[in-house]
C-alpha positions in Angstrom: 54.5 2.5 47.2 52.7 3.8 50.1 49.5 2.3 51.6 47.6 5.5 50.9 48.5 5.5 47.2 47.4 1.9 46.8 44.2 2.5 48.8 43.4 5.7 46.8 43.8 3.8 43.5 41.5 1.0 44.6 39.0 3.5 45.9 38.9 5.4 42.5 38.4 2.1 40.6 35.5 1.2 42.8 34.0 4.7 42.3 34.4 4.4 38.5 32.7 1.0 38.5 29.9 2.4 40.7 29.5 5.4 38.4 29.3 3.2 35.3 26.7 1.0 36.9 24.6 4.0 37.9 25.0 5.5 34.4 24.0 2.1 32.8 20.9 1.9 35.0 19.8 5.5 34.1 20.3 4.8 30.4 18.1 1.7 30.7 15.4 3.7 32.5 15.5 6.3 29.8 15.1 3.7 27.1 12.1 2.2 28.9 10.5 5.6 29.2 11.1 6.4 25.5 9.6 3.1 24.5 6.5 3.7 26.7 6.1 7.3 25.5 6.5 6.4 21.8 3.1 5.4 20.3 3.0 2.0 18.9 3.0 2.0 15.1 -0.6 2.0 13.9 -1.3 -0.6 11.3 -3.2 1.2 8.6 -5.7 -1.1 7.0 -6.3 -0.7 3.3 -9.7 0.3 2.1 -11.8 -2.1 0.2 -11.2 -0.2 -3.0 -7.4 -0.3 -2.6 -7.6 -4.0 -2.0 -9.6 -4.6 -5.2 -7.5 -2.2 -7.2 -4.3 -4.2 -6.4 -6.0 -7.3 -7.9 -7.0 -5.6 -11.2 -5.0 -5.6 -14.5 -5.6 -5.0 -18.2 -7.7 -1.8 -17.9 -9.5 -3.0 -14.7 -8.8 0.4 -13.1 -10.6 2.1 -16.0 -13.6 -0.2 -15.7 -13.8 0.4 -11.9 -13.6 4.2 -12.4 -16.4 4.1 -15.0 -18.5 2.0 -12.8 -18.1 4.4 -9.9 -19.1 7.3 -12.1 -22.3 5.6 -13.4 -23.3 3.5 -10.3 -21.5 4.7 -7.2 -23.6 2.9 -4.5 -23.9 -0.4 -6.4 -20.2 -0.3 -7.3 -19.2 0.3 -3.7 -21.3 -2.7 -2.6 -19.7 -4.9 -5.2 -16.2 -3.7 -4.3 -16.9 -4.5 -0.7 -17.9 -8.1 -1.6 -14.9 -8.6 -3.9 -12.5 -7.2 -1.2 -14.1 -9.7 1.3 -13.4 -12.5 -1.1 -9.8 -11.4 -1.5 -9.2 -11.0 2.2 -10.8 -14.4 2.9 -8.6 -16.1 0.3 -11.4 -17.1 -2.0 -10.2 -14.9 -4.8 -6.4 -15.3 -5.4 -6.0 -14.6 -9.1 -5.9 -11.1 -10.6 -9.0 -9.8 -12.3 -8.9 -8.5 -15.9 -10.8 -5.4 -16.9 -13.0 -7.5 -19.3 -13.9 -9.9 -16.5 -14.9 -7.0 -14.2 -17.0 -5.5 -16.9 -18.7 -8.8 -17.5 -19.5 -9.0 -13.7 -21.1 -5.6 -13.9 -23.1 -6.5 -17.0 -24.3 -9.8 -15.4 -25.6 -7.7 -12.5 -27.5 -5.5 -14.9 -25.2 -2.5 -14.5 -24.4 -1.4 -18.1 -22.2 1.5 -18.9 -19.9 2.6 -21.6 -16.1 2.7 -21.6 -14.1 5.0 -23.8 -12.4 2.7 -26.3 -10.1 3.4 -29.2 -8.4 1.3 -31.8 -4.8 2.3 -32.4 -2.6 1.2 -35.3 1.0 1.6 -36.1 1.6 4.3 -38.7 5.1 5.4 -39.7 6.5 4.2 -36.3 3.8 5.9 -34.2 0.6 4.6 -32.6 -2.3 6.5 -34.2 -6.1 6.2 -33.7 -7.7 4.3 -36.5 -10.1 7.1 -37.3 -7.2 9.5 -37.7 -5.4 7.2 -40.1 -8.5 6.7 -42.2 -8.9 10.5 -42.4 -5.3 10.9 -43.6 -6.0 8.4 -46.4 -9.0 10.3 -47.6 -7.0 13.5 -47.9 
């Protein structure tokens, strides 16, 4: 083996290592630029109504909708207060529709809900009025 061959091989290995190092640095720079250019994920905060709706069960959503249709300003104010209690940790249990309706009534906000009584008739749920009409016929 000649001195030139040995020297040329070493020189190429050093060049390869230098190229890899330069390439690595450029990739890191590109990653940093992309991170800086990409907007930080914006944390979308839930509205008061969404917070309260998550805590409702047993027709609570129907009560809330009816309240909004009859008393929109007053309901919004009450929802804001309930949401504050939920976020503050003072209200941890879910609220039933009947409890929510009771709260509205205690505040003097009376409204009607559409209610129906359903019974099982021949394997199907049927409104009580419809079942009584069938018996009359």
